[in-house]
C-alpha positions, 0 to 999 in steps of 0.5 A: 674913292680910289687912287693909283698912278696907273702906270702913266708916269706923270700924274696921280689919278683918284676917282669917286664913282657915284652910280645912280641911274635916272632915265638912262643918265648916269650921275657924274663920275669925278676923277682928280689928276695931279700934273707935274709940269707947268705945261704938258699933255697927258694921255688920259684915254684909259682913264676916260674908258674906265670912267664909263663903267658898265655903260654899253651904248650912248655918249660920254661927256667929259669936262675938266673943271678948270679954266687953265686946262683943256681936253683935246683928241690927238695922237699919243706920240711922245714927240707930238705930246711935247710939241703940243705943250710947246705950242700951247706955251707959245701960241699967244706969246706974240699977243703979250701983254694981256690985260689979265696980267696987269694985277699980278695974274701971270696966267692969261695965256693959260686961260685964253688957250683953254678957252680957245681949245675947249674944256669938254669932249663928247664921245660915243660909246659903242659896245662898252668902249669909247669910239675913237679913231685908230690914232686918237687919244684923249689928252688933258692939256695942263696950261698952268701947272703943276696942279690937281685937276678935276675931270667929270664924266657924265654918261647918257645911255641908250637902249642896247 
């Protein structure tokens, strides 16, 4: 298990790397990310790339293990990251009140935004790198922070 802030400014990252291989499938790699705001978009592209280890070709499946966070692919531009967080906070605001909040749980919007946005991504790996477009980055969308979030990556390798 390792830990680093990796120069990302926000968030602390730690990971565990079990690397058993069975029939082209790498056992899941786990990463913890500590967010520092209620709602934020964090670029985790470099972290996701590091999670594929030595895989050369195949697919990487990422899943954030929470119902109040999401994974998206978008451009990493500082103003856009702020816009994403602002939209995530207000997207469902005109639909209040929510049934989930009747008993003191004030995070219905976070659950709904996560459900509508998605908690997993599947990306191709080609020549040892995640295949993303020029402007595409992998973002963790925190919707009910600050919290410690668990990200899992499983690799399905294809013959080179």
